C-alpha positions in Angstrom: 0.0 0.0 0.0 1.2 3.5 -0.8 1.3 6.1 1.9 -1.5 8.6 1.4 -0.9 12.3 1.5 -3.1 14.8 3.4 -4.4 17.6 1.2 -3.7 20.9 3.0 -5.6 23.0 0.4 -4.5 26.0 -1.6 -5.5 28.5 1.1 -6.5 28.1 4.8 -10.1 27.1 5.2 -10.9 27.4 1.5 -12.6 24.0 1.4 -10.1 22.4 -1.0 -8.1 20.5 1.6 -9.0 17.5 3.8 -10.9 18.2 7.0 -9.7 17.2 10.4 -11.5 13.8 10.5 -10.3 12.8 7.0 -6.7 13.9 8.0 -6.9 11.7 11.1 -8.1 8.7 9.1 -5.2 9.2 6.6 -2.8 9.4 9.6 -4.2 6.2 11.1 -3.9 4.4 7.8 -0.3 5.6 7.2 0.7 4.6 10.7 -0.7 1.1 10.1 1.2 0.8 6.8 4.4 2.1 8.5 3.9 -0.4 11.4 3.5 -3.2 8.8 6.6 -2.1 6.9 8.7 -1.8 10.0 7.6 -5.3 11.1 8.6 -6.7 7.7 11.9 -4.9 7.7 12.7 -6.1 11.2 11.9 -9.7 10.3 14.1 -9.5 7.3 16.9 -7.9 9.2 16.7 -10.5 12.0 17.1 -13.3 9.4 20.3 -11.9 8.0 23.5 -13.7 9.2 25.3 -11.8 11.8 28.7 -10.6 10.6 28.0 -11.7 7.1 30.1 -8.9 5.6 33.0 -9.3 8.0 36.3 -9.9 6.3 34.7 -10.5 2.9 36.5 -9.4 -0.3 35.1 -6.4 -2.2 34.1 -8.6 -5.1 31.9 -10.7 -2.9 30.4 -7.6 -1.4 29.7 -6.2 -4.8 28.0 -9.4 -5.8 25.8 -9.2 -2.7 24.9 -5.6 -3.5 23.5 -6.9 -6.8 21.6 -9.7 -4.9 18.5 -10.8 -6.8 16.9 -12.5 -3.8 17.4 -16.1 -5.2 20.7 -16.7 -3.5 21.0 -18.5 -0.1 20.7 -16.4 3.1 24.4 -17.1 3.8 25.3 -14.9 0.8 23.3 -11.8 2.1 25.2 -9.1 3.9 24.1 -8.1 7.4 23.0 -4.5 6.9 20.8 -4.5 10.1 22.8 -2.1 12.2 23.1 0.4 9.4 19.4 0.2 8.5 18.3 0.5 12.1 20.5 3.6 12.5 18.8 5.2 9.6 15.3 4.3 10.8 16.1 5.4 14.3 16.7 8.9 13.0 13.0 9.1 12.2 11.8 7.2 15.2 10.6 4.3 13.1 12.2 1.5 15.1 11.3 0.1 18.5 12.0 3.5 20.2 11.0 7.0 19.0 13.4 9.9 18.9 14.0 12.1 21.9 14.6 15.8 20.9 14.4 19.3 22.4 11.5 21.5 21.2 13.9 23.7 19.3 14.2 21.0 16.6 10.5 20.7 15.9 10.3 23.4 13.3 13.2 21.9 11.4 11.8 18.4 10.9 11.6 17.5 7.2 10.7 13.8 7.1 8.0 11.6 8.6 9.1 11.3 12.2 7.9 10.0 15.6 9.4 12.0 18.5 9.3 12.6 22.2 9.8 16.4 22.5 11.0 18.1 25.7 10.4 21.8 26.5 13.5 24.0 26.3 12.0 27.5 26.6 11.7 28.0 22.9 7.9 28.3 23.0 7.4 25.9 20.1 5.4 23.3 22.0 1.7 23.9 23.0 2.9 24.2 26.6 6.1 23.8 28.5 5.7 20.1 29.3 6.8 17.0 27.5 4.8 16.1 24.4 4.7 13.1 22.0 4.9 14.6 18.5 4.2 13.1 15.1 5.6 14.9 12.1 4.0 14.1 8.7 5.9 15.5 5.7 4.5 16.2 2.2 6.8 15.7 -0.8 7.0 19.5 -1.0 9.2 20.6 1.9 7.0 23.7 2.5 4.0 21.6 3.6 3.7 19.4 6.7 1.6 18.7 9.7 2.4 17.9 13.3 0.3 16.3 16.0 1.3 16.8 19.7 0.0 14.9 22.7 0.5 16.3 26.2 2.7 13.8 28.2 0.7 14.5 31.4 -2.9 15.3 30.5 -3.2 13.4 27.2 -4.7 16.5 25.5 -4.0 16.6 21.8 -3.0 19.6 19.5 -2.2 20.0 15.8 -0.7 22.5 13.5 0.1 22.8 9.8 3.0 24.2 7.8 1.8 26.1 4.7 4.3 27.4 2.1 7.1 27.1 4.6 5.3 28.8 7.5 4.1 27.0 10.6 0.8 28.2 12.1 1.3 30.7 14.9 -0.9 28.7 17.3 -1.5 25.0 17.9 -5.1 24.0 17.5 -6.4 22.2 20.6 -8.6 19.1 20.3 -11.6 19.2 22.6 -12.0 16.2 24.9 -15.2 15.2 26.8 -15.6 17.7 29.7 -13.4 20.5 28.2 -15.3 23.8 28.7 -18.2 21.7 29.9 -18.7 20.0 26.6 -20.2 16.5 27.1 -20.2 16.7 30.9 -23.0 15.0 32.7 -22.4 14.8 36.5 -18.6 15.1 36.3 -18.0 18.7 35.4 -14.8 19.9 37.1 -15.3 22.3 40.1 -12.9 25.3 39.5 -12.9 26.4 43.2 -14.5 28.9 45.6 -14.3 32.7 45.7 -13.6 32.8 41.9 -13.4 36.2 40.1 -15.6 35.9 36.9 -13.5 38.7 35.3 -10.7 36.1 34.7 -12.9 33.7 32.8 -12.6 34.9 29.2 -12.4 31.6 27.3 -15.7 30.5 25.6 -17.5 27.7 27.4 -18.7 27.2 30.9 -17.2 26.6 34.3 -18.7 25.3 37.6 -17.7 26.8 40.9 -18.4 29.5 43.5 -18.2 33.0 42.0 -18.6 36.5 43.3 -21.8 38.0 41.8 -23.1 41.4 42.9 -21.0 41.1 46.1 -22.4 37.7 47.0 -20.6 34.3 46.8 -22.9 32.2 44.6 -22.3 28.6 43.5 -23.4 27.6 40.1 -22.5 27.8 36.4 -20.6 30.6 34.7 -21.1 30.7 30.9 -18.7 32.8 28.8 -19.0 33.9 25.2 -15.7 35.1 23.9 -15.7 38.3 21.7 -14.0 38.9 18.4 -11.1 40.5 20.3 -9.8 40.7 23.9 -11.9 43.8 24.7 -15.3 42.2 24.2 -17.2 39.3 25.8 -20.4 38.4 27.5 -21.3 36.2 30.5 -24.3 34.5 32.1 -24.4 33.0 35.6 -27.0 30.6 36.9 -27.2 30.3 40.7 -27.9 26.7 41.7 -29.6 27.5 45.0 -32.2 29.9 43.6 -32.2 29.2 39.9 -31.8 33.0 39.3 -29.9 34.0 36.2 -27.5 37.0 35.9 -25.9 38.5 32.7 -23.4 41.1 31.7 -21.3 42.2 28.8 -17.8 43.6 28.2 -17.2 46.3 25.6 -14.0 48.4 25.1 -12.5 46.3 27.9 -15.0 47.4 30.5 -17.6 45.1 32.1 -21.2 46.3 32.5 -22.9 45.7 35.9 -24.5 42.3 36.5 -28.2 42.3 35.7 -30.6 39.9 37.2 -33.3 38.4 34.9 -36.8 38.5 36.3 -38.8 35.4 36.9 -42.5 35.3 37.5 -43.2 36.6 41.0 -40.0 38.7 41.3 -40.9 42.0 42.9 -44.6 41.0 42.4 -44.4 40.9 38.6 -46.7 38.1 37.4 -47.1 36.8 40.9 -50.1 34.9 42.2 -48.6 34.8 45.8 -46.6 37.8 47.1 -43.6 37.5 49.3 -44.2 38.6 52.9 -42.8 41.9 54.1 -41.5 41.5 57.6 -40.4 45.1 58.1 -41.8 48.0 56.1 -38.7 50.1 56.9 -36.4 47.5 55.3 -37.8 46.9 51.8 -34.9 46.2 49.4 -36.3 47.1 46.0 -39.2 48.5 44.0 -42.2 46.2 43.8 -45.2 44.6 45.6 -45.1 42.7 48.9 -47.6 41.2 51.3 -48.3 42.9 54.7 -50.1 41.6 57.8 -50.6 42.8 61.3 -47.2 41.4 62.3 -45.3 43.4 59.7 -43.0 45.8 61.6 -43.3 49.5 61.1 -46.7 49.2 59.3 -49.9 51.1 60.1 -51.1 50.9 63.7 -53.2 48.9 64.1 -51.8 46.6 61.4 -53.8 45.4 58.4 -53.8 42.5 55.9 -53.1 43.8 52.4 -50.5 44.7 49.8 -47.5 47.1 50.0 -46.1 48.9 47.0 -42.7 50.5 47.4 -41.3 53.0 44.8 -37.7 54.3 45.2 -37.1 57.8 44.1 -33.4 57.3 44.9 -32.6 54.5 47.3 -29.0 55.7 47.8 -30.2 59.0 49.3 -33.1 57.5 51.2 -36.0 58.9 49.2 -39.0 56.6 48.5 -42.8 56.3 48.9 -45.0 53.4 50.1 -48.7 52.6 49.6 -50.7 50.0 51.4 -54.1 48.8 50.3 -56.0 46.6 52.9 -57.9 43.5 51.9 -60.7 44.4 54.3 -62.6 47.7 55.1 -61.3 49.5 52.1 -58.4 51.2 53.9 -55.6 52.9 52.1 -52.3 54.2 53.8 -49.3 56.0 52.4 -46.1 57.5 53.6 -42.8 58.8 52.3 -39.1 59.0 53.3 -37.2 62.2 52.7 -33.4 62.0 52.8 -33.6 59.1 55.2 -36.3 60.6 57.5 -39.3 58.2 57.4 -42.7 59.9 57.7 -45.7 58.6 59.6 -48.4 56.5 57.9 -51.4 58.5 56.8 -54.7 56.9 56.0 -56.0 58.3 52.7 -59.7 57.8 53.5 -61.4 58.7 56.8 -60.4 56.4 59.7 -62.8 55.7 62.5 -61.3 54.7 65.9 -63.1 53.4 68.9 -61.7 52.0 72.2 -62.1 52.2 75.9 -61.2 55.9 75.9 -64.0 56.9 73.4 -64.2 57.4 69.7 -62.3 59.4 67.1 -62.3 60.1 63.4 -59.1 60.9 61.5 -59.3 62.8 58.2 -56.7 62.5 55.4 -55.8 66.2 55.7 -54.6 65.6 59.3 -57.7 66.8 61.2 -59.0 64.6 64.0 -62.1 64.8 66.2 -62.3 62.9 69.5 -65.3 62.5 71.8 -66.5 60.6 74.8 -69.3 60.5 77.5 -68.6 59.4 81.1 -70.1 56.0 81.9 -71.6 57.3 85.2 -73.3 60.5 86.4 -71.4 63.1 88.4 -73.0 65.5 90.9 -72.5 69.2 91.6 -71.9 69.1 95.3 -69.1 71.6 95.9 -70.2 75.2 96.6 -68.3 77.8 94.6 -69.9 81.2 95.2 -73.3 81.4 93.6 -72.9 78.0 91.8 -72.2 74.4 92.6 -69.4 72.4 91.1 -68.7 68.7 90.5 -65.4 67.0 91.3 -62.8 67.3 88.5 -63.0 64.6 85.9 -60.3 63.4 83.4 -60.8 62.1 79.8 -58.0 60.3 78.0 -58.2 60.7 74.2 -58.7 57.5 72.1 -55.9 58.8 69.8 -53.2 61.3 70.5 -53.1 64.7 68.9 -49.8 66.3 67.9 -50.6 69.4 70.0 -53.3 70.2 72.6 -56.7 70.4 70.7 -59.6 72.7 71.2 -61.9 71.3 73.9 -65.6 71.7 74.6 -66.9 70.0 77.8 -70.6 69.5 78.6 -73.1 67.7 80.8 -76.2 65.7 79.6 -79.1 63.7 80.7 -79.6 65.4 84.1 -82.9 64.2 85.8 -83.2 67.2 88.1 -82.1 70.3 86.2 -79.6 71.7 83.8 -75.8 71.8 84.1 -72.9 72.9 82.0 -69.3 72.0 81.8 -65.9 73.7 81.5 -62.4 72.5 80.7 -59.7 73.5 83.1 -56.7 71.8 81.4 -55.8 69.8 78.3 -52.8 68.2 76.6 -52.2 66.2 73.4 -53.4 63.1 75.2 -56.1 64.1 77.8 -58.4 66.9 79.0 -59.7 67.8 82.5 -63.0 69.6 83.4 -66.0 69.9 85.8 -69.7 70.4 85.7 -71.5 73.5 87.0 -75.1 74.1 88.1 -77.2 76.7 89.9 -78.5 74.1 92.4 -76.8 71.8 94.8 -76.7 68.1 93.9 -77.6 68.3 90.3 -76.5 65.1 88.5 -75.4 64.6 84.8 -73.1 62.7 82.6 -69.9 64.6 81.8 -68.9 64.7 78.1 -66.3 66.4 75.8 -65.5 66.9 72.2 -61.9 67.8 71.0 -60.8 69.0 67.6 -57.2 69.2 66.5 -54.5 67.7 64.3 -53.3 64.1 64.4 -50.3 64.8 62.1 
């Protein structure tokens, strides 16, 4: 069989040459042919009589040089040492050649070598490699295949018109850059900086994303030059995906892709807000009476937060209750959080009486004492009751206007007067023209609740 030649093509990647698979097949066939030839040559050499040419006259040697193959073996010269020496030069005997990498570019015949690094930068990396050199009949065209002595990774390069390719082409093995991995993808480590992963493919490890250490998969798409690229990261714990790009050698910020339910978008069940003062981002949350820093008393409903500028502490919040049609809103100005204000009127009733709050800040409070009081204390021409105190059902911001009265007297008429008031209570007494008049003390207060 004749050794086959790999077609390199007229120009790189012009489609006229053999592809990598075809070239590999040709190499395998050539190796098989060379192995067969070497075996035949070795068998023939071993059959030659040792020392057959020793002390033989020139005439006999000349006759043996013209041997036709029909003569007895005893008449054939022992050329084995010479032939083996020649074959050894090309690594075609039982051992391949051992050369420094500086000789790789100068190989000019089909050769099997073990090449050691010598700092010349010719090998794919500075470790030992097995190298196969395949030479075309034209000295300007050849191919080399290198196999890393430690990892088994393979590389190839071609010589075209006397010039070797500047870079070796790496063959991809299962698992390289994540290709073909199933459950055996290599873990690259923890606290990895994604800025250093610029080769196309994906890597599994712990990476710093938006200041947090997340474990998952980093996918890199290489750009057309070193100043451009793009990356995506998938966090295994949450399933969230982040992406960013690099242009003019500058990375953009990481951006988180939204999933249904994020910040309330497309959600059918909102995330619970535990503290209305500590909302992290724009969007909708669920509130309940246990939500800290919500309206008092608390409500069940939804909370929408809108950041004017989070970095400077400026935002607004709106709560809609699920019952009683209540609406509350507040703002934060330069970090100073305002009080909740109910947009519609708010009615309050408790043991201290009743109140109604208006959205403009006005509040009216009132109450009637549960028992009658009597005017039994003489004061000049009138009679006065003991002093009574009313605590407001809701506090005013300053002391309100007070009107005190007396009602439902069974034995005459009485009137009331306030002697003292604060933002939380008022004091007063009843007056009558007669001793012992009984009535229920009452009051009404008007002021501001904010």
